[in-house]
ZAVOTOR-889555 format. One line per 2 residues: their letters; for each residue x, y, z of N, C-alpha, C. Coordinates in Angstrom, 3 decimals, padded with zeros to 6 digits. Example, Ala and Ser with C-alpha at 12.3 -4.5 7.8 and 13.67 -1.06 7.14 Angstrom:
AS	013.190,-005.690,007.800,012.300,-004.500,007.800,013.200,-003.300,007.800 ~ 012.850,-002.250,007.080,013.670,-001.060,007.140,012.900,000.030,007.870
***
This chain:
XX	032.036,-006.879,-020.135,031.246,-005.819,-020.699,032.186,-004.834,-021.404 ~ 031.863,-004.529,-022.616,032.708,-003.577,-023.337,032.082,-002.185,-023.300
XX	032.813,-001.230,-023.833,032.389,000.173,-023.748,031.125,000.439,-024.570 ~ 030.915,-000.303,-025.644,029.719,-000.119,-026.473,028.454,-000.529,-025.710
XX	028.528,-001.631,-024.986,027.371,-002.073,-024.201,027.075,-001.062,-023.090 ~ 028.112,-000.580,-022.417,027.912,000.431,-021.370,027.334,001.722,-021.930
XX	027.818,002.135,-023.084,027.296,003.352,-023.708,025.821,003.193,-024.060 ~ 025.457,002.043,-024.611,024.057,001.781,-024.951,023.196,001.754,-023.695
XX	023.696,001.093,-022.649,022.960,001.044,-021.381,022.719,002.444,-020.830 ~ 023.766,003.258,-020.744,023.619,004.606,-020.202,022.772,005.488,-021.109
XX	022.805,005.246,-022.410,021.964,006.023,-023.321,020.486,005.762,-023.017 ~ 020.114,004.477,-022.922,018.719,004.157,-022.648,018.311,004.567,-021.236
XX	019.232,004.432,-020.281,018.958,004.843,-018.916,018.712,006.355,-018.867 ~ 019.493,007.113,-019.618,019.325,008.557,-019.678,018.007,008.931,-020.356
XX	017.661,008.244,-021.423,016.398,008.522,-022.120,015.206,008.239,-021.215 ~ 015.224,007.108,-020.527,014.102,006.746,-019.657,013.978,007.721,-018.491
XX	015.084,007.992,-017.801,015.017,008.908,-016.663,014.746,010.343,-017.096 ~ 015.265,010.749,-018.251,014.952,012.073,-018.775,013.476,012.208,-019.118
XX	012.894,011.147,-019.651,011.462,011.156,-019.960,010.626,011.247,-018.694 ~ 011.031,010.515,-017.658,010.323,010.592,-016.378,010.396,012.006,-015.823
XX	011.580,012.609,-015.889,011.753,013.974,-015.389,010.887,014.965,-016.172 ~ 010.900,014.861,-017.497,010.091,015.773,-018.316,008.600,015.576,-018.073
XX	008.167,014.322,-017.947,006.759,014.037,-017.687,006.336,014.615,-016.337 ~ 007.150,014.399,-015.327,006.866,014.919,-013.998,006.801,016.447,-014.018
XX	007.744,017.078,-014.707,007.764,018.533,-014.797,006.526,019.046,-015.537 ~ 006.140,018.378,-016.612,004.956,018.810,-017.359,003.689,018.671,-016.521
XX	003.578,017.597,-015.752,002.424,017.457,-014.857,002.367,018.592,-013.850 ~ 003.510,018.929,-013.279,003.550,019.991,-012.275,003.218,021.346,-012.907
XX	003.702,021.582,-014.131,003.443,022.866,-014.778,002.021,022.977,-015.328 ~ 001.494,021.891,-015.874,000.193,021.952,-016.556,-001.000,021.671,-015.644
XX	-000.813,020.854,-014.611,-001.944,020.490,-013.756,-001.557,020.510,-012.279 ~ -001.092,021.648,-011.783,-000.658,021.671,-010.379,-001.805,021.445,-009.388
XX	-003.006,021.942,-009.723,-004.137,021.768,-008.814,-004.574,020.308,-008.742 ~ -004.539,019.611,-009.872,-004.892,018.188,-009.894,-003.903,017.382,-009.053
XX	-002.622,017.631,-009.240,-001.596,016.903,-008.487,-001.734,017.208,-006.997 ~ -001.935,018.476,-006.676,-002.093,018.840,-005.267,-003.335,018.182,-004.674
XX	-004.419,018.159,-005.413,-005.656,017.543,-004.919,-005.497,016.055,-004.656 ~ -004.803,015.368,-005.560,-004.595,013.930,-005.373,-003.692,013.680,-004.171
XX	-002.601,014.392,-004.087,-001.655,014.187,-002.993,-002.229,014.639,-001.649 ~ -003.063,015.647,-001.677,-003.642,016.163,-000.440,-004.577,015.145,000.210
XX	-005.159,014.243,-000.563,-006.006,013.194,000.003,-005.180,012.231,000.855 ~ -003.942,011.988,000.446,-003.078,011.061,001.177,-002.280,011.756,002.270
XX	-001.743,012.917,001.956,-000.895,013.672,002.875,-001.387,015.109,002.934 ~ -002.258,015.424,003.886,-002.767,016.798,003.958,-001.661,017.778,004.355
XX	-001.309,018.643,003.424,-000.289,019.665,003.629,-000.801,021.003,003.125 ~ -000.325,022.094,003.689,-000.646,023.403,003.094,-000.038,023.506,001.691
XX	-000.647,024.300,000.860,-000.214,024.425,-000.533,001.238,024.911,-000.634 ~ 001.643,025.837,000.203,003.003,026.362,000.149,004.028,025.281,000.488
XX	003.710,024.458,001.474,004.604,023.359,001.840,004.684,022.338,000.711 ~ 003.547,022.029,000.111,003.529,021.094,-001.009,004.382,021.608,-002.161
XX	004.249,022.893,-002.495,005.043,023.473,-003.575,006.531,023.392,-003.274 ~ 006.908,023.702,-002.048,008.324,023.641,-001.672,008.857,022.216,-001.782
XX	008.089,021.258,-001.319,008.529,019.860,-001.368,008.627,019.376,-002.809 ~ 007.644,019.668,-003.628,007.646,019.154,-004.998,008.788,019.767,-005.803
XX	009.066,021.050,-005.620,010.168,021.676,-006.348,011.519,021.214,-005.814 ~ 011.593,020.911,-004.525,012.831,020.346,-003.978,013.089,018.961,-004.579
XX	012.050,018.153,-004.703,012.217,016.838,-005.323,012.595,016.955,-006.799 ~ 012.017,017.915,-007.502,012.398,018.127,-008.896,013.872,018.512,-009.009
XX	014.321,019.389,-008.133,015.728,019.783,-008.145,016.647,018.631,-007.796 ~ 016.283,017.844,-006.799,017.085,016.687,-006.412,017.138,015.663,-007.539
XX	015.995,015.408,-008.175,015.964,014.457,-009.285,016.857,014.939,-010.423 ~ 016.846,016.249,-010.688,017.676,016.794,-011.758,019.163,016.620,-011.439
XX	019.550,016.894,-010.202,020.949,016.723,-009.807,021.366,015.265,-009.930 ~ 020.530,014.354,-009.464,020.836,012.924,-009.560,020.873,012.484,-011.018
XX	019.954,012.996,-011.833,019.915,012.658,-013.248,021.200,013.063,-013.958 ~ 021.640,014.276,-013.717,022.860,014.765,-014.370,024.082,013.998,-013.868
XX	024.136,013.749,-012.564,025.302,013.098,-011.975,025.417,011.632,-012.364 ~ 024.330,010.899,-012.318,024.394,009.456,-012.511,023.935,008.968,-013.883
XX	023.357,009.821,-014.699,022.920,009.414,-016.036,023.679,010.138,-017.129 ~ 023.573,011.446,-017.118,024.100,012.242,-018.219,025.620,012.317,-018.220
XX	026.226,012.572,-017.071,027.691,012.683,-017.016,028.392,011.379,-017.406 ~ 027.963,010.210,-016.887,028.610,008.977,-017.344,028.407,008.706,-018.834
XX	027.229,009.053,-019.355,026.989,008.857,-020.783,027.929,009.716,-021.611 ~ 028.085,010.966,-021.240,028.999,011.858,-021.975,030.429,011.359,-021.868
XX	030.836,010.896,-020.681,032.199,010.365,-020.526,032.413,009.128,-021.386 ~ 031.428,008.245,-021.426,031.563,007.047,-022.263,031.582,007.386,-023.740
XX	030.821,008.388,-024.140,030.821,008.793,-025.542,032.174,009.408,-025.932 ~ 032.757,010.163,-025.013,034.072,010.728,-025.282,035.125,009.627,-025.373
XX	035.038,008.655,-024.475,036.010,007.541,-024.473,035.860,006.636,-025.687 ~ 034.618,006.472,-026.147,034.359,005.541,-027.243,034.658,006.147,-028.569
***
């Protein structure tokens, strides 16, 4: 595998995961009651607990996204 293939792989991986993150964030910002209503049917939680959990997952996803997608892509672009 050469550096061009790795760069292309990480580019598409970053685009896909970035899109998932943006979509998830937009759902949470635009339709929080809908998301809470759907999730509450499966896992009954108080609204405050649900908000804390969902924002913690968003933060964790962002940290993982930057660490495993964006940083390697930037390093490969610098190397290439």
